[in-house]
BAVO-941695 format. One record per residue: x, y, z of N, C-alpha, C in turn; residue in one letter; residue number from 1. Coordinates in steps of 0.001 Angstrom, whole numbers, plus 500000, padded with zeros to 6 digits. Example, Ala and Ser with C-alpha at 12.3 -4.5 7.8 and 13.67 -1.06 7.14 Angstrom:
2
PT n.c1 n.c2 n.c3 ca.c1 ca.c2 ca.c3 c.c1 c.c2 c.c3 type seq
PT 513190 494310 507800 512300 495500 507800 513200 496700 507800 a 1;
PT 512850 497750 507080 513670 498940 507140 512900 500030 507870 s 2;
END
This chain:
296
PT n.c1 n.c2 n.c3 ca.c1 ca.c2 ca.c3 c.c1 c.c2 c.c3 type seq
PT 453226 039721 872057 452879 038285 871901 453401 037788 870590 m 1;
PT 453758 036469 870559 454289 035908 869339 453350 036054 868145 k 2;
PT 453860 036372 867017 453074 036677 865838 453076 035459 864849 n 3;
PT 451978 034728 864820 451860 033675 863770 451223 034231 862555 y 4;
PT 451964 035087 861834 451354 035931 860923 450614 035314 859771 s 5;
PT 451217 034213 859215 450597 033572 858051 449328 032891 858416 f 6;
PT 449295 032114 859505 448127 031426 859978 447025 032490 860342 v 7;
PT 447439 033512 860949 446493 034621 861345 445847 035220 860145 n 8;
PT 446598 035459 859086 446043 036065 857832 445049 035131 857191 r 9;
PT 445435 033798 857190 444523 032822 856496 443211 032814 857189 v 10;
PT 443174 032687 858557 441922 032627 859224 441206 033986 859271 y 11;
PT 441947 035056 859255 441329 036359 859108 440577 036470 857709 g 12;
PT 441133 035923 856694 440507 035917 855374 439228 035044 855428 f 13;
PT 439302 033898 856107 438134 033046 856233 437001 033768 857002 i 14;
PT 437408 034453 858040 436393 035160 858880 435725 036293 858095 l 15;
PT 436559 036974 857263 435979 038023 856429 434915 037532 855505 r 16;
PT 435166 036299 854949 434153 035756 854048 432923 035341 854877 i 17;
PT 433128 034719 856031 431997 034204 856841 431107 035368 857292 m 18;
PT 431730 036512 857652 431006 037602 858215 430714 038737 857180 f 19;
PT 430882 038460 855905 430588 039371 854816 429078 039724 854911 s 20;
PT 428738 041025 855008 427333 041388 855057 426591 041084 856322 g 21;
PT 427393 040648 857330 426778 040280 858602 425902 041389 859200 w 22;
PT 426423 042588 859232 425688 043725 859846 424489 044075 859104 h 23;
PT 424295 043653 857896 423115 043987 857121 422000 042978 857404 q 24;
PT 422269 041925 858105 421213 040915 858441 420462 041342 859630 l 25;
PT 419134 040954 859651 418337 041169 860833 418864 040226 861919 r 26;
PT 418497 040582 863168 418919 039783 864317 418468 038326 864193 i 27;
PT 417260 038147 863718 416719 036793 863527 417541 036018 862474 s 28;
PT 417946 036736 861452 418776 036019 860424 420120 035696 860936 e 29;
PT 420688 036544 861718 422010 036246 862320 421916 035040 863243 r 30;
PT 420862 034953 864031 420655 033853 864982 420500 032556 864107 r 31;
PT 419785 032610 863056 419685 031409 862149 420979 030951 861634 n 32;
PT 421795 031930 861189 423111 031587 860631 424056 031009 861658 r 33;
PT 424002 031472 862907 424775 030863 863965 424320 029495 864218 l 34;
PT 423022 029215 864221 422531 027854 864371 423036 026907 863324 r 35;
PT 423191 027375 862050 423716 026664 860979 425211 026389 861286 f 36;
PT 425973 027424 861732 427370 027137 862030 427528 026123 863144 f 37;
PT 426572 026178 864108 426642 025223 865190 426523 023751 864721 d 38;
PT 425673 023552 863718 425529 022197 863171 426833 021702 862539 r 39;
PT 427708 022655 862156 429021 022292 861530 430061 022174 862552 l 40;
PT 429794 022478 863855 430826 022538 864901 430494 021537 866012 t 41;
PT 431132 020414 866021 430839 019398 867093 431347 019878 868433 p 42;
PT 430686 019404 869488 431049 019748 870792 432416 018950 871218 i 43;
PT 433257 019566 871916 434502 018978 872375 434208 017623 873135 h 44;
PT 434832 016561 872696 434443 015233 873282 435134 014996 874625 p 45;
PT 436151 015754 874999 436957 015324 876190 436379 015996 877479 r 46;
PT 435300 016729 877413 434819 017399 878654 433403 016910 878924 v 47;
PT 432953 017067 880132 431587 016695 880544 430795 017971 880592 s 48;
PT 429592 017853 879948 428671 018970 879860 427331 018600 880361 i 49;
PT 426772 019408 881310 425450 019140 881791 424680 020477 881818 s 50;
PT 423403 020371 881819 422549 021596 881815 421921 021748 883254 e 51;
PT 422230 022861 883896 421776 023134 885208 420522 024010 885149 l 52;
PT 419482 023687 885945 418220 024359 885917 417932 025139 887291 r 53;
PT 418904 025095 888203 418592 025667 889507 418876 027152 889541 e 54;
PT 419367 027757 888519 419685 029171 888520 418630 029965 887818 y 55;
PT 418813 031317 887678 417796 032140 887148 417482 031776 885664 a 56;
PT 418492 031368 884941 418363 030946 883553 419128 029618 883337 v 57;
PT 418849 028888 882283 419533 027673 882059 421058 027969 881932 p 58;
PT 421871 027082 882579 423296 027291 882677 424008 025941 882369 t 59;
PT 425011 026083 881477 425840 024876 881219 426980 024776 882276 k 60;
PT 427110 023526 882747 428245 023218 883604 429215 022377 882777 k 61;
PT 430432 022839 882654 431425 022268 881820 432646 021883 882707 i 62;
PT 433005 020618 882741 434090 020096 883537 435003 019204 882800 t 63;
PT 436280 019194 883193 437217 018276 882590 437464 017128 883591 a 64;
PT 438367 016203 883244 438612 015083 884166 439143 015486 885464 a 65;
PT 438814 014837 886524 439281 015205 887873 438307 016136 888635 g 66;
PT 438539 016323 889911 437669 017172 890687 438022 018636 890409 s 67;
PT 436977 019461 890142 437274 020906 889904 437828 021554 891127 p 68;
PT 438808 022472 890961 439444 023173 892015 438959 024609 892238 m 69;
PT 437859 024877 891576 437251 026235 891716 436254 026414 890653 g 70;
PT 435731 027621 890488 434593 027881 889521 434968 029158 888712 t 71;
PT 434666 029034 887429 434619 030205 886533 433233 030464 886088 i 72;
PT 432716 031620 886325 431446 032023 885728 431787 032707 884439 l 73;
PT 431391 032107 883283 431780 032619 881974 430580 033151 881237 y 74;
PT 430680 034390 880782 429605 035109 880143 429909 035213 878590 l 75;
PT 429119 034538 877761 429410 034504 876338 429138 035870 875683 h 76;
PT 429808 036042 874548 429542 037230 873726 428404 037036 872734 g 77;
PT 428228 038029 871874 427185 037957 870901 426446 039293 870794 g 78;
PT 427135 040370 871197 426574 041735 871052 425249 041929 871789 a 79;
PT 425093 041077 872845 423870 041091 873698 422590 040565 872937 y 80;
PT 422739 040207 871707 421533 039861 870897 421639 038405 870404 v 81;
PT 422775 037746 870488 422999 036448 870035 423418 035481 871124 l 82;
PT 422983 034237 871075 423137 033324 872187 424472 032626 872142 g 83;
PT 424647 031735 873118 425829 030943 873254 425954 029911 872090 m 84;
PT 427129 029714 871573 427380 028855 870445 428190 027637 870957 t 85;
PT 428228 026675 870079 429146 025516 870322 430544 025918 870469 n 86;
PT 431016 026978 869733 432351 027439 869831 432639 028009 871289 n 87;
PT 431596 028706 871792 431763 029113 873180 431938 027971 874178 h 88;
PT 431077 026940 873958 431136 025772 874813 432462 025116 874686 v 89;
PT 432949 024915 873494 434263 024285 873315 435357 025102 873970 n 90;
PT 435341 026372 873819 436350 027196 874537 436277 027088 876007 m 91;
PT 435041 027006 876536 434969 026839 877990 435480 025465 878348 c 92;
PT 435367 024431 877457 435964 023186 877769 437461 023197 877796 g 93;
PT 438021 023935 876920 439510 024134 876929 439950 024828 878205 r 94;
PT 439122 025862 878612 439418 026489 879863 439351 025607 881056 l 95;
PT 438351 024707 881073 438217 023794 882142 439357 022862 882278 a 96;
PT 439870 022402 881085 441026 021527 881021 442285 022256 881560 e 97;
PT 442509 023431 881090 443751 024166 881388 443798 024706 882872 k 98;
PT 442642 025038 883378 442565 025642 884695 442225 024710 885835 t 99;
PT 441706 023511 885450 441162 022475 886418 440036 023076 887235 r 100;
PT 439214 023878 886586 438058 024439 887289 436838 024095 886511 m 101;
PT 435653 024039 887243 434385 023945 886500 434015 025297 885893 q 102;
PT 433432 025297 884748 433009 026532 884051 431480 026503 884012 v 103;
PT 430856 027541 884532 429424 027721 884457 429104 028805 883437 l 104;
PT 428363 028449 882445 428090 029401 881342 426590 029574 881183 a 105;
PT 425989 030695 881677 424574 030907 881609 424124 031421 880236 p 106;
PT 422883 031041 879894 422194 031524 878735 421310 032723 879195 r 107;
PT 422000 033827 879514 421300 034999 879976 420305 035497 878877 y 108;
PT 419346 036280 879338 418333 036785 878401 418968 037770 877420 r 109;
PT 418394 037730 876189 418989 038532 875100 418066 039672 874692 l 110;
PT 418618 040768 874210 417991 041860 873535 417738 041485 872098 a 111;
PT 416797 042154 871408 415953 043229 871899 414720 042740 872732 p 112;
PT 414473 041464 872769 413321 040969 873534 413392 041309 875002 e 113;
PT 414680 041238 875511 414871 041514 876941 416045 042462 877023 n 114;
PT 415812 043765 876917 416915 044748 876952 417481 044902 878391 p 115;
PT 418509 045764 878466 419050 046121 879770 417942 046522 880747 f 116;
PT 418006 046046 881955 419077 045318 882675 418852 043789 882844 p 117;
PT 418058 043202 881940 417735 041773 882072 418954 040884 882203 a 118;
PT 419910 041024 881289 421110 040178 881269 421896 040355 882620 a 119;
PT 422044 041584 883021 422761 041848 884291 422073 041263 885466 l 120;
PT 420719 041336 885538 419984 040747 886647 420253 039247 886622 y 121;
PT 420235 038620 885414 420430 037162 885375 421768 036726 885902 d 122;
PT 422786 037392 885434 424163 036954 885810 424479 037260 887290 v 123;
PT 423942 038379 887757 424176 038710 889198 423427 037707 890071 f 124;
PT 422215 037312 889719 421505 036324 890479 422244 034986 890561 s 125;
PT 422870 034610 889451 423650 033361 889435 424916 033504 890270 i 126;
PT 425612 034660 890068 426825 034913 890856 426579 034821 892331 y 127;
PT 425440 035439 892760 425120 035486 894171 425011 034099 894773 s 128;
PT 424317 033217 894053 424139 031859 894520 425461 031081 894551 v 129;
PT 426264 031262 893524 427574 030579 893432 428468 031061 894566 i 130;
PT 428601 032346 894771 429522 032872 895724 429063 032471 897159 s 131;
PT 427807 032476 897446 427336 032067 898758 427569 030627 898990 e 132;
PT 427413 029745 897977 427647 028312 898114 429108 028018 898323 g 133;
PT 430009 028730 897629 431411 028441 897721 432063 028959 899008 l 134;
PT 431510 030175 899469 432139 030769 900595 433578 031206 900225 g 135;
PT 434478 031052 901150 435901 031409 900897 436737 030176 900664 d 136;
PT 436084 029057 900457 436864 027782 900437 437547 027576 899065 r 137;
PT 436863 027935 898046 437357 027660 896638 437436 028989 895867 y 138;
PT 438409 029036 894975 438520 030264 894149 437407 030430 893144 p 139;
PT 437023 031656 892863 435931 032004 892013 436426 033092 891049 l 140;
PT 436216 032874 889760 436678 033851 888742 435446 034142 887846 f 141;
PT 435549 035325 887238 434547 035690 886180 435332 035878 884861 i 142;
PT 434767 035362 883758 435334 035517 882478 434223 035952 881466 g 143;
PT 434654 036468 880352 433689 036777 879302 434366 037284 878036 g 144;
PT 433636 037168 876987 434162 037659 875679 433207 038688 875050 d 145;
PT 433755 039700 874458 433012 040698 873684 431950 041367 874574 s 146;
PT 430649 041238 874220 429588 041773 875078 429650 041108 876411 a 147;
PT 429955 039783 876456 430100 039153 877733 431183 039668 878587 g 148;
PT 432242 040191 877975 433278 040861 878713 432787 042199 879333 g 149;
PT 432033 042953 878513 431433 044137 879087 430503 043826 880165 g 150;
PT 429678 042808 880014 428688 042386 881036 429446 041979 882293 l 151;
PT 430634 041322 882151 431402 040969 883291 431838 042191 884126 a 152;
PT 432203 043273 883414 432607 044474 884113 431395 045047 884784 f 153;
PT 430208 045032 884141 428987 045525 884774 428677 044606 886024 a 154;
PT 428866 043319 885932 428632 042481 887050 429545 042836 888209 l 155;
PT 430823 043090 887921 431739 043485 889041 431239 044802 889677 l 156;
PT 430705 045713 888975 430160 046927 889558 428973 046558 890475 q 157;
PT 428132 045669 890052 426955 045272 890826 427365 044553 892063 e 158;
PT 428373 043664 891946 428838 042918 893083 429386 043892 894177 i 159;
PT 430098 044910 893660 430661 045884 894603 429549 046681 895279 r 160;
PT 428542 047096 894519 427450 047945 895051 426613 047129 896054 e 161;
PT 426469 045844 895812 425624 045100 896679 426410 044477 897862 q 162;
PT 427707 044737 897938 428515 044303 899063 428801 042807 899084 g 163;
PT 428730 042137 897912 429010 040690 897844 430505 040443 897817 c 164;
PT 430864 039149 897945 432177 038742 897851 432683 038973 896444 r 165;
PT 433827 039674 896288 434395 039809 894982 435113 038514 894496 m 166;
PT 435091 038287 893269 435827 037053 892726 437285 037281 892977 p 167;
PT 438096 036228 892813 439499 036278 892945 440133 037053 891836 n 168;
PT 439468 037074 890678 439957 037765 889527 438976 037700 888379 g 169;
PT 439210 038466 887301 438365 038414 886124 439180 038539 884903 a 170;
PT 438831 037861 883887 439555 037921 882581 438412 038114 881452 f 171;
PT 438923 038908 880444 437993 039325 879363 438731 039189 878088 m 172;
PT 438044 038603 877062 438547 038558 875690 437810 039632 874914 f 173;
PT 438544 040606 874416 438018 041688 873555 436728 042268 874119 s 174;
PT 436729 042732 875375 435519 043193 875991 434973 044454 875324 p 175;
PT 433607 044461 875190 432910 045679 874639 432602 046567 875812 w 176;
PT 433375 047545 876094 433173 048458 877216 432593 049774 876919 t 177;
PT 432473 050140 875656 432017 051436 875234 430989 051288 874161 d 178;
PT 429727 051267 874559 428650 051084 873464 428389 052351 872735 l 179;
PT 429002 053445 873068 428887 054674 872315 429918 054647 871063 t 180;
PT 430810 053686 871148 431811 053455 870076 432686 054763 869862 l 181;
PT 433105 055288 870900 433876 056543 870827 435402 056329 870613 s 182;
PT 435869 055089 870785 437266 054850 870694 437773 055046 869261 g 183;
PT 439062 055563 869146 439674 055812 867883 439738 054606 866988 d 184;
PT 439957 053428 867610 440153 052216 866848 438905 051830 866002 s 185;
PT 437769 052307 866403 436526 052107 865576 436747 052569 864174 v 186;
PT 437446 053684 864010 437700 054221 862660 439022 053630 862114 q 187;
PT 440088 053653 862979 441444 053285 862525 441473 051858 862004 v 188;
PT 440760 050949 862689 440772 049535 862347 439643 049131 861476 n 189;
PT 438818 050008 860977 437565 049641 860260 437846 048727 859069 a 190;
PT 438963 048973 858360 439301 048118 857198 440054 046869 857566 e 191;
PT 440629 046837 858803 441403 045678 859174 440566 044546 859850 k 192;
PT 439464 044989 860462 438650 044064 861266 437803 043173 860295 d 193;
PT 437998 041852 860347 437275 040978 859439 435837 040606 859930 p 194;
PT 435500 040994 861111 434207 040555 861757 433252 041684 862041 m 195;
PT 433699 042762 862715 432845 043723 863310 432812 045001 862412 l 196;
PT 431630 045660 862484 431459 046966 861848 430842 047955 862780 t 197;
PT 431151 049201 862594 430514 050265 863482 429046 050253 863259 e 198;
PT 428587 050152 862054 427155 050141 861825 426439 049034 862506 e 199;
PT 426982 047813 862469 426331 046687 863103 426303 046836 864600 g 200;
PT 427424 047358 865194 427477 047476 866682 426576 048600 867161 l 201;
PT 426380 049628 866369 425463 050676 866690 424039 050151 866881 q 202;
PT 423690 049270 865915 422296 048691 865976 422153 047828 867187 e 203;
PT 423115 047000 867502 423081 046111 868606 423157 046824 869906 d 204;
PT 423942 047893 870006 424031 048725 871242 422618 049333 871572 a 205;
PT 421971 049820 870572 420660 050392 870805 419619 049341 871174 r 206;
PT 419682 048140 870567 418784 047042 870926 418972 046643 872448 a 207;
PT 420240 046627 872889 420486 046263 874249 420125 047403 875256 y 208;
PT 420462 048605 874924 420208 049733 875801 418670 049995 875997 a 209;
PT 417953 049790 874910 416504 050108 874898 416344 051583 875032 g 210;
PT 415602 052032 876025 415361 053481 876214 416416 054126 877118 t 211;
PT 417393 053349 877511 418393 053885 878446 419533 054605 877689 n 212;
PT 420237 055465 878334 421384 056172 877848 422527 055202 877640 d 213;
PT 423220 055293 876554 424350 054346 876298 425489 054597 877301 l 214;
PT 425546 055809 877926 426655 056151 878759 426476 055690 880189 e 215;
PT 425341 055003 880514 425139 054432 881789 426304 053443 882118 i 216;
PT 426898 053518 883288 428129 052762 883526 427882 051228 883430 a 217;
PT 426676 050709 883766 426461 049290 883644 426070 048856 882280 q 218;
PT 425926 049806 881337 425769 049542 879934 427108 049612 879226 i 219;
PT 427795 050776 879487 429127 051052 878935 430076 051207 880141 s 220;
PT 430732 050118 880570 431573 050117 881751 432682 051158 881713 p 221;
PT 433093 051579 880513 434139 052625 880411 433780 053954 881156 i 222;
PT 432464 054113 881337 431990 055367 881974 431850 055136 883527 f 223;
PT 432126 053926 883990 432039 053689 885402 433463 053775 885979 g 224;
PT 433684 053073 887115 435014 053040 887686 435330 051624 888171 n 225;
PT 436628 051350 888437 437090 050065 888769 437627 050005 890221 a 226;
PT 437170 050865 891071 437571 050921 892455 437152 049607 893118 y 227;
PT 438118 048980 893841 437961 047742 894611 437665 046537 893693 h 228;
PT 437940 046683 892389 437875 045493 891549 439013 044506 891845 f 229;
PT 438811 043233 891578 439911 042294 891720 440887 042402 890588 p 230;
PT 441997 041649 890613 442904 041712 889473 442238 041328 888149 p 231;
PT 442609 042027 887049 441999 041843 885792 443040 041506 884745 l 232;
PT 442613 040625 883766 443429 040377 882595 442529 040588 881392 l 233;
PT 442961 041445 880464 442247 041759 879321 443120 041325 878092 l 234;
PT 442574 040533 877204 443256 040129 875973 442516 040745 874786 q 235;
PT 443252 041288 873841 442592 041913 872651 443473 041875 871462 v 236;
PT 442878 041744 870256 443601 041639 869049 443941 043008 868482 g 237;
PT 445053 043178 867775 445506 044457 867256 444634 044946 866059 s 238;
PT 443912 044003 865405 443199 044342 864198 441728 044581 864410 r 239;
PT 441259 044713 865605 439844 044814 865849 439389 046234 866180 e 240;
PT 438173 046608 865796 437692 047974 866022 437499 048259 867540 i 241;
PT 437373 047222 868338 437150 047400 869751 438462 047383 870601 l 242;
PT 439643 047580 869858 440901 047557 870497 440951 048646 871658 l 243;
PT 440431 049838 871353 440509 050939 872341 439521 050726 873527 d 244;
PT 438552 049826 873299 437715 049450 874493 438506 048859 875635 d 245;
PT 439502 048017 875224 440363 047370 876200 441454 048357 876666 s 246;
PT 442030 049030 875723 443149 049967 876123 442635 051052 877111 r 247;
PT 441509 051718 876684 441034 052785 877508 440520 052301 878882 n 248;
PT 439862 051135 878930 439382 050663 880183 440594 050253 881099 f 249;
PT 441567 049600 880548 442759 049218 881318 443486 050394 881880 a 250;
PT 443670 051433 881043 444354 052616 881556 443570 053313 882650 r 251;
PT 442278 053375 882521 441438 053999 883523 441440 053229 884806 k 252;
PT 441381 051893 884669 441348 051010 885845 442660 051095 886620 a 253;
PT 443788 051150 885896 445085 051289 886508 445201 052620 887262 q 254;
PT 444686 053667 886705 444736 054976 887372 443953 054981 888659 e 255;
PT 442942 054072 888730 442082 053936 889895 442598 052906 890889 q 256;
PT 443787 052401 890609 444449 051485 891569 444130 050050 891381 g 257;
PT 443525 049707 890285 443209 048259 890020 444453 047635 889419 c 258;
PT 444706 046373 889758 445721 045560 889139 445248 045037 887791 e 259;
PT 445890 045510 886754 445414 045177 885343 446538 044678 884491 v 260;
PT 446367 043564 883778 447173 043127 882743 446506 043340 881401 i 261;
PT 447044 044165 880549 446503 044329 879191 447419 043577 878223 l 262;
PT 446846 042522 877560 447614 041664 876655 447119 041872 875223 s 263;
PT 447924 042631 874418 447568 042854 873010 448247 041881 872102 e 264;
PT 447460 041240 871256 447962 040210 870354 448052 040707 868904 w 265;
PT 449318 040846 868448 449546 041456 867129 449003 040589 866021 e 266;
PT 448325 041317 865095 447798 040604 863881 446556 039827 864133 g 267;
PT 445945 039883 865298 444783 039076 865629 443539 039902 865757 l 268;
PT 442421 039211 865805 441095 039868 865649 440215 039472 866774 y 269;
PT 438990 039889 866706 438011 039830 867765 437806 038391 868325 h 270;
PT 438051 038200 869604 437869 036923 870270 438482 035803 869480 v 271;
PT 439726 035982 869152 440483 034881 868387 440619 033631 869235 f 272;
PT 440484 033774 870577 440647 032677 871427 439635 031528 871232 q 273;
PT 438587 031846 870539 437521 030868 870292 437850 029910 869161 i 274;
PT 438945 030210 868423 439281 029385 867301 440403 028399 867659 l 275;
PT 440102 027169 867918 441069 026235 868510 442214 025918 867544 p 276;
PT 442076 026135 866271 443122 025851 865283 444252 026907 865263 m 277;
PT 443975 028021 865901 445065 029029 865996 446026 028802 867076 l 278;
PT 447304 028656 866814 448298 028550 867843 448198 029638 868861 p 279;
PT 447949 030858 868499 447828 031963 869436 446673 031724 870376 a 280;
PT 445583 031086 869978 444493 030847 870871 444859 029997 872021 a 281;
PT 445600 028999 871765 446089 028087 872794 446990 028816 873802 d 282;
PT 447898 029666 873268 448768 030469 874034 448014 031478 874919 k 283;
PT 446979 032024 874378 446141 032939 875133 445442 032253 876294 a 284;
PT 444992 031082 876129 444301 030357 877213 445353 029899 878234 l 285;
PT 446545 029630 877766 447592 029339 878773 447870 030553 879648 d 286;
PT 447744 031762 879114 447967 032946 879879 446857 033118 880891 q 287;
PT 445576 032773 880488 444463 032806 881435 444745 031812 882602 i 288;
PT 445196 030617 882278 445451 029585 883255 446528 030120 884273 s 289;
PT 447585 030720 883747 448615 031305 884637 448031 032372 885522 e 290;
PT 447204 033242 884991 446574 034309 885745 445711 033706 886830 f 291;
PT 444986 032696 886547 444140 032081 887596 444970 031442 888662 i 292;
PT 446077 030736 888326 446931 030096 889268 447516 031124 890204 d 293;
PT 447904 032304 889641 448532 033354 890467 447553 034011 891428 q 294;
PT 446279 033952 891121 445248 034668 891952 444362 033783 892696 n 295;
PT 444601 032474 892711 443730 031522 893385 444115 031454 894878 s 296;
END
């Protein structure tokens, strides 16, 4: 992918300052800091946002101008312990504009107050209602970033096991597929990653898993399988410690017969798509739009 190296370095430096000492904060302190960031981040004015209450948990419905041509169920990141931010909502708005689809973004329950499998139960419940309502008339996709990307893979496993309609496809931004953090990139990219640390992710992984083994496939999808999954698109930055989470999952899924596109973005970092000022972020969302068009 095209390398906007100078802009990438500038925003990487800003992120390093913003997330300095992040892993040393308690979860409550990190939540407070994100609420402060939200106050500095206005919601995208060109999209319509409403709060739906008919699902298992409160869910935002985000639409752009015109009638939606399908649905994206989007699962936000935050290491399973942090909630949806205005940046997530804005990115969903850009997705709605580019794909001409409505985006439903649930506020699934968070750890450590609600450890696994609470979040999975929430999103599966919502997916079941959506898929039954749509039938086969309109395309349905699943998306997610970071922990939300891992949760999306767990959701695909649950959909398969329960015999529900599979979505037309799924896309993930920097998915966290291995909560044991066994990928080589955790060490190799430790100094390059401006946001994530092994220490911080270890704490959040344990908060989410609770008393369960981290190698359970619905906690760490890398230990599951991708048989009968729909087409997948994974986007990941070259500078993040979770790079191998995407590489290893993509390789395994391809070996199991799944159609997978692995898109690595040189010089970029964790969930860079959420930053609208990055030229690469817009290009990445264009790739998602093309993927959706091809699989609708």
